[in-house]
C-alpha atoms as a printed R data frame, in Angstrom:
    type eleno elety resid chain resno       x      y       z
1   ATOM     1    CA   UNK     A     1   0.000  0.000   0.000
2   ATOM     2    CA   UNK     A     2   1.252  3.457  -0.850
3   ATOM     3    CA   UNK     A     3   2.210  5.846   1.952
4   ATOM     4    CA   UNK     A     4  -0.649  7.906   3.359
5   ATOM     5    CA   UNK     A     5  -0.636 11.534   2.251
6   ATOM     6    CA   UNK     A     6  -1.264 14.281   4.771
7   ATOM     7    CA   UNK     A     7  -3.798 17.061   4.167
8   ATOM     8    CA   UNK     A     8  -3.856 20.226   6.278
9   ATOM     9    CA   UNK     A     9  -7.167 22.075   6.732
10  ATOM    10    CA   UNK     A    10  -6.896 25.499   8.379
11  ATOM    11    CA   UNK     A    11  -9.906 27.374   9.843
12  ATOM    12    CA   UNK     A    12 -11.334 23.966  10.731
13  ATOM    13    CA   UNK     A    13 -14.264 25.552  12.549
14  ATOM    14    CA   UNK     A    14 -15.415 27.664   9.607
15  ATOM    15    CA   UNK     A    15 -18.013 26.553   7.043
16  ATOM    16    CA   UNK     A    16 -15.407 25.932   4.314
17  ATOM    17    CA   UNK     A    17 -13.134 23.964   6.639
18  ATOM    18    CA   UNK     A    18 -16.052 21.861   7.898
19  ATOM    19    CA   UNK     A    19 -17.276 21.165   4.349
20  ATOM    20    CA   UNK     A    20 -13.786 20.088   3.295
21  ATOM    21    CA   UNK     A    21 -13.266 17.812   6.296
22  ATOM    22    CA   UNK     A    22 -16.669 16.160   5.787
23  ATOM    23    CA   UNK     A    23 -15.714 15.423   2.195
24  ATOM    24    CA   UNK     A    24 -12.132 14.323   2.865
25  ATOM    25    CA   UNK     A    25 -13.136 11.851   5.578
26  ATOM    26    CA   UNK     A    26 -14.561  9.647   2.826
27  ATOM    27    CA   UNK     A    27 -11.196  9.307   1.074
28  ATOM    28    CA   UNK     A    28  -8.991  6.288   1.832
29  ATOM    29    CA   UNK     A    29  -5.266  6.607   2.491
30  ATOM    30    CA   UNK     A    30  -5.255 10.270   3.568
31  ATOM    31    CA   UNK     A    31  -4.465 11.704   6.994
32  ATOM    32    CA   UNK     A    32  -6.504 14.821   7.780
33  ATOM    33    CA   UNK     A    33  -4.827 17.422   9.966
34  ATOM    34    CA   UNK     A    34  -7.071 20.219  11.246
35  ATOM    35    CA   UNK     A    35  -6.098 23.506  12.867
36  ATOM    36    CA   UNK     A    36  -8.210 26.334  14.275
37  ATOM    37    CA   UNK     A    37  -7.852 29.159  16.797
38  ATOM    38    CA   UNK     A    38 -10.679 27.721  18.933
39  ATOM    39    CA   UNK     A    39 -10.335 24.493  20.877
40  ATOM    40    CA   UNK     A    40 -14.092 24.052  20.387
41  ATOM    41    CA   UNK     A    41 -13.998 24.095  16.570
42  ATOM    42    CA   UNK     A    42 -16.141 21.372  14.984
43  ATOM    43    CA   UNK     A    43 -13.450 20.205  12.574
44  ATOM    44    CA   UNK     A    44 -10.993 19.388  15.351
45  ATOM    45    CA   UNK     A    45 -13.293 16.560  16.468
46  ATOM    46    CA   UNK     A    46 -13.369 14.867  13.058
47  ATOM    47    CA   UNK     A    47  -9.784 15.119  11.855
48  ATOM    48    CA   UNK     A    48  -7.113 12.497  12.461
49  ATOM    49    CA   UNK     A    49  -4.794 15.019  14.124
50  ATOM    50    CA   UNK     A    50  -5.921 18.381  15.549
51  ATOM    51    CA   UNK     A    51  -4.214 21.564  16.709
52  ATOM    52    CA   UNK     A    52  -5.196 24.863  18.275
53  ATOM    53    CA   UNK     A    53  -3.157 27.677  16.759
54  ATOM    54    CA   UNK     A    54  -3.140 31.480  17.092
55  ATOM    55    CA   UNK     A    55  -5.573 33.415  14.886
56  ATOM    56    CA   UNK     A    56  -4.486 34.553  11.446
57  ATOM    57    CA   UNK     A    57  -3.615 38.074  12.613
58  ATOM    58    CA   UNK     A    58  -1.910 36.964  15.837
59  ATOM    59    CA   UNK     A    59   1.747 36.507  16.614
60  ATOM    60    CA   UNK     A    60   2.828 32.901  16.377
61  ATOM    61    CA   UNK     A    61   0.333 32.039  13.598
62  ATOM    62    CA   UNK     A    62   2.879 31.563  10.815
63  ATOM    63    CA   UNK     A    63   5.305 29.707  13.082
64  ATOM    64    CA   UNK     A    64   2.558 27.311  14.199
65  ATOM    65    CA   UNK     A    65   1.446 26.546  10.624
66  ATOM    66    CA   UNK     A    66   5.014 25.985   9.433
67  ATOM    67    CA   UNK     A    67   5.761 23.789  12.451
68  ATOM    68    CA   UNK     A    68   2.767 21.538  11.679
69  ATOM    69    CA   UNK     A    69   3.724 21.339   7.999
70  ATOM    70    CA   UNK     A    70   7.299 20.341   8.879
71  ATOM    71    CA   UNK     A    71   6.526 17.883  11.679
72  ATOM    72    CA   UNK     A    72   3.829 16.053   9.722
73  ATOM    73    CA   UNK     A    73   5.342 16.325   6.226
74  ATOM    74    CA   UNK     A    74   2.134 17.924   4.944
75  ATOM    75    CA   UNK     A    75   1.576 17.119   1.269
76  ATOM    76    CA   UNK     A    76  -1.513 19.244   0.567
77  ATOM    77    CA   UNK     A    77  -2.769 22.527   2.000
78  ATOM    78    CA   UNK     A    78  -6.506 22.774   1.334
79  ATOM    79    CA   UNK     A    79  -7.716 26.283   0.326
80  ATOM    80    CA   UNK     A    80 -10.329 26.546   3.087
81  ATOM    81    CA   UNK     A    81  -9.166 29.733   4.825
82  ATOM    82    CA   UNK     A    82  -9.023 33.473   4.184
83  ATOM    83    CA   UNK     A    83  -7.417 34.967   7.268
84  ATOM    84    CA   UNK     A    84  -3.655 35.083   7.322
85  ATOM    85    CA   UNK     A    85  -3.190 35.113   3.542
86  ATOM    86    CA   UNK     A    86  -0.607 37.902   3.637
87  ATOM    87    CA   UNK     A    87   1.282 36.233   6.462
88  ATOM    88    CA   UNK     A    88   1.112 32.871   4.685
89  ATOM    89    CA   UNK     A    89   2.427 34.121   1.332
90  ATOM    90    CA   UNK     A    90   5.461 31.844   1.172
91  ATOM    91    CA   UNK     A    91   3.490 28.862   2.523
92  ATOM    92    CA   UNK     A    92   0.702 29.276  -0.036
93  ATOM    93    CA   UNK     A    93   3.148 29.563  -2.925
94  ATOM    94    CA   UNK     A    94   4.845 26.357  -1.806
95  ATOM    95    CA   UNK     A    95   1.515 24.528  -2.173
96  ATOM    96    CA   UNK     A    96   0.537 26.178  -5.464
97  ATOM    97    CA   UNK     A    97  -2.170 28.444  -4.021
98  ATOM    98    CA   UNK     A    98  -2.972 31.823  -5.569
99  ATOM    99    CA   UNK     A    99  -1.967 34.292  -2.876
100 ATOM   100    CA   UNK     A   100  -1.975 37.331  -5.187
101 ATOM   101    CA   UNK     A   101  -5.632 37.008  -6.199
102 ATOM   102    CA   UNK     A   102  -6.558 36.142  -2.609
103 ATOM   103    CA   UNK     A   103  -5.220 39.462  -1.348
104 ATOM   104    CA   UNK     A   104  -6.947 41.455  -4.109
105 ATOM   105    CA   UNK     A   105 -10.297 39.793  -3.423
106 ATOM   106    CA   UNK     A   106  -9.995 40.234   0.351
107 ATOM   107    CA   UNK     A   107  -9.688 43.996  -0.106
108 ATOM   108    CA   UNK     A   108 -13.164 44.670  -1.458
109 ATOM   109    CA   UNK     A   109 -12.252 48.097  -2.861
110 ATOM   110    CA   UNK     A   110  -9.268 46.627  -4.725
111 ATOM   111    CA   UNK     A   111 -11.564 43.860  -5.959
112 ATOM   112    CA   UNK     A   112 -14.145 46.247  -7.408
113 ATOM   113    CA   UNK     A   113 -11.398 48.334  -8.991
114 ATOM   114    CA   UNK     A   114 -10.014 45.151 -10.591
115 ATOM   115    CA   UNK     A   115 -13.491 44.273 -11.920
116 ATOM   116    CA   UNK     A   116 -13.893 47.772 -13.354
117 ATOM   117    CA   UNK     A   117 -10.515 47.556 -15.077
118 ATOM   118    CA   UNK     A   118 -11.412 44.359 -16.960
119 ATOM   119    CA   UNK     A   119 -15.056 45.206 -17.641
120 ATOM   120    CA   UNK     A   120 -16.810 42.813 -15.247
121 ATOM   121    CA   UNK     A   121 -20.214 43.986 -14.026
122 ATOM   122    CA   UNK     A   122 -20.153 45.077 -10.390
123 ATOM   123    CA   UNK     A   123 -22.054 47.520  -8.135
124 ATOM   124    CA   UNK     A   124 -20.791 51.098  -7.927
125 ATOM   125    CA   UNK     A   125 -18.581 51.196  -4.818
126 ATOM   126    CA   UNK     A   126 -17.010 54.024  -2.806
127 ATOM   127    CA   UNK     A   127 -15.315 54.595   0.546
128 ATOM   128    CA   UNK     A   128 -17.957 55.731   3.050
129 ATOM   129    CA   UNK     A   129 -17.294 59.193   4.531
130 ATOM   130    CA   UNK     A   130 -19.158 61.233   7.162
131 ATOM   131    CA   UNK     A   131 -20.231 63.659   4.424
132 ATOM   132    CA   UNK     A   132 -21.582 60.993   2.050
133 ATOM   133    CA   UNK     A   133 -24.845 61.964   0.342
134 ATOM   134    CA   UNK     A   134 -26.917 60.058  -2.221
135 ATOM   135    CA   UNK     A   135 -30.104 60.548  -4.179
136 ATOM   136    CA   UNK     A   136 -30.646 56.831  -4.713
137 ATOM   137    CA   UNK     A   137 -31.450 54.121  -2.178
138 ATOM   138    CA   UNK     A   138 -31.244 51.444  -0.904
139 ATOM   139    CA   UNK     A   139 -27.502 51.257  -0.276
140 ATOM   140    CA   UNK     A   140 -25.375 48.466   1.128
141 ATOM   141    CA   UNK     A   141 -22.543 49.123   3.595
142 ATOM   142    CA   UNK     A   142 -19.810 46.675   4.536
143 ATOM   143    CA   UNK     A   143 -16.238 46.674   5.847
144 ATOM   144    CA   UNK     A   144 -13.512 47.028   3.237
145 ATOM   145    CA   UNK     A   145 -12.064 43.810   4.681
146 ATOM   146    CA   UNK     A   146 -14.498 41.452   6.377
147 ATOM   147    CA   UNK     A   147 -16.342 38.152   6.292
148 ATOM   148    CA   UNK     A   148 -19.612 36.390   7.216
149 ATOM   149    CA   UNK     A   149 -21.680 39.578   6.724
150 ATOM   150    CA   UNK     A   150 -20.386 40.967  10.042
151 ATOM   151    CA   UNK     A   151 -21.015 44.744  10.326
152 ATOM   152    CA   UNK     A   152 -22.933 44.796   7.050
153 ATOM   153    CA   UNK     A   153 -25.924 47.142   6.799
154 ATOM   154    CA   UNK     A   154 -28.713 48.036   4.380
155 ATOM   155    CA   UNK     A   155 -30.062 51.611   4.484
156 ATOM   156    CA   UNK     A   156 -33.144 52.929   2.696
157 ATOM   157    CA   UNK     A   157 -32.838 56.693   3.163
158 ATOM   158    CA   UNK     A   158 -30.340 59.493   3.738
159 ATOM   159    CA   UNK     A   159 -31.810 59.979   7.216
160 ATOM   160    CA   UNK     A   160 -31.098 56.338   8.144
161 ATOM   161    CA   UNK     A   161 -27.631 56.568   6.600
162 ATOM   162    CA   UNK     A   162 -26.770 59.725   8.576
163 ATOM   163    CA   UNK     A   163 -27.905 58.057  11.806
164 ATOM   164    CA   UNK     A   164 -25.798 54.996  11.066
165 ATOM   165    CA   UNK     A   165 -22.704 57.051  10.209
166 ATOM   166    CA   UNK     A   166 -22.930 58.925  13.523
167 ATOM   167    CA   UNK     A   167 -22.444 55.627  15.350
168 ATOM   168    CA   UNK     A   168 -19.703 54.162  13.131
169 ATOM   169    CA   UNK     A   169 -15.952 54.257  13.550
170 ATOM   170    CA   UNK     A   170 -14.921 55.247  10.023
171 ATOM   171    CA   UNK     A   171 -11.226 55.039  10.864
172 ATOM   172    CA   UNK     A   172 -11.793 51.421   9.834
173 ATOM   173    CA   UNK     A   173 -12.657 51.673   6.134
174 ATOM   174    CA   UNK     A   174 -16.240 50.934   5.171
175 ATOM   175    CA   UNK     A   175 -17.593 50.773   1.640
176 ATOM   176    CA   UNK     A   176 -20.962 51.939   0.383
177 ATOM   177    CA   UNK     A   177 -22.387 50.484  -2.792
178 ATOM   178    CA   UNK     A   178 -25.565 50.127  -4.778
179 ATOM   179    CA   UNK     A   179 -27.859 47.498  -3.318
180 ATOM   180    CA   UNK     A   180 -28.021 44.477  -5.606
181 ATOM   181    CA   UNK     A   181 -31.352 42.781  -6.237
182 ATOM   182    CA   UNK     A   182 -32.264 39.584  -8.027
183 ATOM   183    CA   UNK     A   183 -31.508 35.897  -7.586
184 ATOM   184    CA   UNK     A   184 -28.468 35.341  -5.357
185 ATOM   185    CA   UNK     A   185 -25.995 32.725  -6.605
186 ATOM   186    CA   UNK     A   186 -22.761 31.220  -5.388
187 ATOM   187    CA   UNK     A   187 -20.556 29.261  -7.763
188 ATOM   188    CA   UNK     A   188 -17.872 26.812  -6.677
189 ATOM   189    CA   UNK     A   189 -15.177 27.203  -9.320
190 ATOM   190    CA   UNK     A   190 -12.233 24.847  -9.662
191 ATOM   191    CA   UNK     A   191  -9.147 26.328 -11.291
192 ATOM   192    CA   UNK     A   192  -5.816 24.550 -11.398
193 ATOM   193    CA   UNK     A   193  -2.704 26.636 -12.108
194 ATOM   194    CA   UNK     A   194  -4.886 29.077 -14.038
195 ATOM   195    CA   UNK     A   195  -6.697 26.382 -16.042
196 ATOM   196    CA   UNK     A   196 -10.485 26.232 -15.656
197 ATOM   197    CA   UNK     A   197 -11.582 22.722 -14.606
198 ATOM   198    CA   UNK     A   198 -15.250 22.927 -13.599
199 ATOM   199    CA   UNK     A   199 -17.891 25.051 -11.862
200 ATOM   200    CA   UNK     A   200 -21.076 24.307  -9.929
201 ATOM   201    CA   UNK     A   201 -23.738 27.038  -9.533
202 ATOM   202    CA   UNK     A   202 -25.996 27.020  -6.486
203 ATOM   203    CA   UNK     A   203 -28.841 29.436  -5.897
204 ATOM   204    CA   UNK     A   204 -29.239 30.599  -2.322
205 ATOM   205    CA   UNK     A   205 -32.744 30.057  -0.990
206 ATOM   206    CA   UNK     A   206 -31.968 30.740   2.672
207 ATOM   207    CA   UNK     A   207 -28.891 32.211   4.348
208 ATOM   208    CA   UNK     A   208 -27.904 32.867   7.949
209 ATOM   209    CA   UNK     A   209 -25.040 35.216   8.893
210 ATOM   210    CA   UNK     A   210 -23.811 35.138   5.320
211 ATOM   211    CA   UNK     A   211 -23.708 31.348   5.146
212 ATOM   212    CA   UNK     A   212 -25.861 29.246   2.826
213 ATOM   213    CA   UNK     A   213 -28.366 26.983   4.549
214 ATOM   214    CA   UNK     A   214 -30.771 25.947   1.790
215 ATOM   215    CA   UNK     A   215 -29.715 25.950  -1.867
216 ATOM   216    CA   UNK     A   216 -30.673 24.829  -5.324
217 ATOM   217    CA   UNK     A   217 -27.794 23.313  -7.303
218 ATOM   218    CA   UNK     A   218 -28.396 23.776 -11.017
219 ATOM   219    CA   UNK     A   219 -26.492 23.007 -14.184
220 ATOM   220    CA   UNK     A   220 -26.675 26.562 -15.512
221 ATOM   221    CA   UNK     A   221 -24.426 26.921 -18.606
222 ATOM   222    CA   UNK     A   222 -24.681 30.738 -18.791
223 ATOM   223    CA   UNK     A   223 -23.473 31.121 -15.204
224 ATOM   224    CA   UNK     A   224 -20.757 28.496 -15.663
225 ATOM   225    CA   UNK     A   225 -19.491 30.407 -18.702
226 ATOM   226    CA   UNK     A   226 -19.599 33.660 -16.724
227 ATOM   227    CA   UNK     A   227 -17.504 31.987 -14.002
228 ATOM   228    CA   UNK     A   228 -14.987 30.917 -16.617
229 ATOM   229    CA   UNK     A   229 -14.849 34.506 -17.927
230 ATOM   230    CA   UNK     A   230 -14.262 35.844 -14.398
231 ATOM   231    CA   UNK     A   231 -11.424 33.376 -13.769
232 ATOM   232    CA   UNK     A   232  -9.731 34.382 -17.019
233 ATOM   233    CA   UNK     A   233 -10.170 38.160 -16.731
234 ATOM   234    CA   UNK     A   234  -9.042 38.316 -13.099
235 ATOM   235    CA   UNK     A   235  -6.309 35.708 -13.669
236 ATOM   236    CA   UNK     A   236  -7.352 33.576 -10.690
237 ATOM   237    CA   UNK     A   237  -5.123 30.521 -10.526
238 ATOM   238    CA   UNK     A   238  -6.603 28.259  -7.824
239 ATOM   239    CA   UNK     A   239 -10.096 27.253  -6.564
240 ATOM   240    CA   UNK     A   240 -12.487 30.062  -5.663
241 ATOM   241    CA   UNK     A   241 -16.060 30.825  -4.682
242 ATOM   242    CA   UNK     A   242 -17.944 33.366  -6.776
243 ATOM   243    CA   UNK     A   243 -20.939 35.341  -5.453
244 ATOM   244    CA   UNK     A   244 -23.214 37.042  -7.981
245 ATOM   245    CA   UNK     A   245 -26.692 38.499  -8.331
246 ATOM   246    CA   UNK     A   246 -28.741 37.674 -11.420
247 ATOM   247    CA   UNK     A   247 -30.250 41.118 -11.974
248 ATOM   248    CA   UNK     A   248 -32.167 39.933 -15.066
249 ATOM   249    CA   UNK     A   249 -32.338 36.630 -16.929
250 ATOM   250    CA   UNK     A   250 -28.769 35.602 -17.787
251 ATOM   251    CA   UNK     A   251 -27.235 38.909 -16.611
252 ATOM   252    CA   UNK     A   252 -24.888 38.525 -13.649
253 ATOM   253    CA   UNK     A   253 -23.326 41.185 -11.420
254 ATOM   254    CA   UNK     A   254 -20.315 40.284  -9.283
255 ATOM   255    CA   UNK     A   255 -20.581 40.900  -5.567
256 ATOM   256    CA   UNK     A   256 -17.632 39.082  -3.990
257 ATOM   257    CA   UNK     A   257 -15.012 36.409  -4.598
258 ATOM   258    CA   UNK     A   258 -13.190 34.279  -2.033
259 ATOM   259    CA   UNK     A   259 -10.122 32.520  -3.415
260 ATOM   260    CA   UNK     A   260 -10.743 29.327  -1.470
261 ATOM   261    CA   UNK     A   261 -13.389 26.627  -1.376
262 ATOM   262    CA   UNK     A   262 -16.778 28.067  -0.388
263 ATOM   263    CA   UNK     A   263 -18.611 27.119   2.782
264 ATOM   264    CA   UNK     A   264 -21.204 25.312   0.666
265 ATOM   265    CA   UNK     A   265 -18.768 23.293  -1.454
266 ATOM   266    CA   UNK     A   266 -20.155 20.162   0.182
267 ATOM   267    CA   UNK     A   267 -23.367 20.771  -1.816
268 ATOM   268    CA   UNK     A   268 -21.343 20.558  -5.033
269 ATOM   269    CA   UNK     A   269 -19.970 17.206  -3.890
270 ATOM   270    CA   UNK     A   270 -23.482 15.986  -3.097
271 ATOM   271    CA   UNK     A   271 -24.593 16.999  -6.587
272 ATOM   272    CA   UNK     A   272 -21.918 14.831  -8.227
273 ATOM   273    CA   UNK     A   273 -18.984 17.259  -8.605
274 ATOM   274    CA   UNK     A   274 -16.625 16.631  -5.682
275 ATOM   275    CA   UNK     A   275 -13.944 19.215  -6.396
276 ATOM   276    CA   UNK     A   276 -12.393 18.912  -2.925
277 ATOM   277    CA   UNK     A   277 -11.609 15.234  -3.469
278 ATOM   278    CA   UNK     A   278 -10.403 16.037  -6.985
279 ATOM   279    CA   UNK     A   279  -8.148 18.782  -5.612
280 ATOM   280    CA   UNK     A   280  -6.533 16.314  -3.228
281 ATOM   281    CA   UNK     A   281  -6.341 13.233  -5.469
282 ATOM   282    CA   UNK     A   282  -6.313 14.700  -9.025
283 ATOM   283    CA   UNK     A   283  -8.625 11.798  -9.929
284 ATOM   284    CA   UNK     A   284 -11.214 12.922 -12.508
285 ATOM   285    CA   UNK     A   285 -13.653 10.267 -11.351
286 ATOM   286    CA   UNK     A   286 -14.810 12.819  -8.772
287 ATOM   287    CA   UNK     A   287 -15.824 15.325 -11.460
288 ATOM   288    CA   UNK     A   288 -19.162 13.940 -12.562
289 ATOM   289    CA   UNK     A   289 -22.091 15.645 -14.248
290 ATOM   290    CA   UNK     A   290 -24.029 18.173 -12.153
291 ATOM   291    CA   UNK     A   291 -27.283 16.736 -10.786
292 ATOM   292    CA   UNK     A   292 -29.947 19.397 -10.360
293 ATOM   293    CA   UNK     A   293 -31.262 19.210  -6.805
294 ATOM   294    CA   UNK     A   294 -32.264 21.117  -3.670
295 ATOM   295    CA   UNK     A   295 -30.258 20.733  -0.453
296 ATOM   296    CA   UNK     A   296 -30.475 22.008   3.097
297 ATOM   297    CA   UNK     A   297 -28.222 21.731   6.117
298 ATOM   298    CA   UNK     A   298 -28.870 21.600   9.849
299 ATOM   299    CA   UNK     A   299 -27.007 21.618  13.143
300 ATOM   300    CA   UNK     A   300 -25.174 18.467  14.147
301 ATOM   301    CA   UNK     A   301 -24.572 17.976  17.851
302 ATOM   302    CA   UNK     A   302 -21.218 16.430  18.755
303 ATOM   303    CA   UNK     A   303 -19.440 15.888  22.074
304 ATOM   304    CA   UNK     A   304 -16.181 17.776  22.541
305 ATOM   305    CA   UNK     A   305 -13.262 15.523  23.337
306 ATOM   306    CA   UNK     A   306 -10.307 17.737  24.207
307 ATOM   307    CA   UNK     A   307  -8.062 14.693  24.059
308 ATOM   308    CA   UNK     A   308  -8.437 14.928  20.253
309 ATOM   309    CA   UNK     A   309  -6.231 18.034  20.313
310 ATOM   310    CA   UNK     A   310  -2.596 17.131  19.823
311 ATOM   311    CA   UNK     A   311  -1.149 20.487  20.806
312 ATOM   312    CA   UNK     A   312  -2.183 24.034  21.665
313 ATOM   313    CA   UNK     A   313   0.280 26.541  20.235
314 ATOM   314    CA   UNK     A   314   0.848 29.681  22.340
315 ATOM   315    CA   UNK     A   315   0.419 33.232  21.027
316 ATOM   316    CA   UNK     A   316   3.976 34.554  21.065
């Protein structure tokens, strides 16, 4: 039997990390290593080896990740995380992950400027200032760098906007943009060294805190082709999750991109396109034809066994 390969999943308590671990547990001959800043993270209970490490912006984060990679001869780093990308530049490059596009997409103003430069449809976006005035509403406000819809707001009038601004700390950049309406889609897009491999569109039916709960997976050629166009124009070179609004039939407007597997990538696997397993094994048997279907997820109660944690790394 060939030697087991080791797979490292960071942010093991986040939706993307959990989806990846659920999928990878079905693969034979792979050791799953999970790491998260919380000792209570779900993924730590279902990996073969688990670690608690400092958060992505904390001291000791890079050292902890590199120590795990060295000690366990990690073969594959799964793109399941978005914090720490700048710190992990050299690590990501070693594993063939697209750090450059990750950083552009994390900075939402840089992302919209990049879309504008290459002619990809996107909502008009500006830095929010105390003096900001508009004649058109609703507007959507979000941090320039953020995740999970934290500190995101919708305002329907100048009066409501002024009241919100009075209570905001604008020393941390916020963006204000046109409010997008229409069907909300996420697309799991698999790109390998810049080459488009596959894409799976899923329409969001119900979300909670920015995470998909109930979805419709659909083989939607127009949206798949749009995803391919986005990958090419923005030169994204590794797997990413694309969020768009279908403002009219077949017309898509970009909202955000995360250059990692999306939190709902498990739905793609359930529909017949298991891009996480393909990413790890490079076996095309996992890339089947998309099966149109509806899916929903629910809470799963699990006991916490702290003995599962191999080591807790200190914040230095």
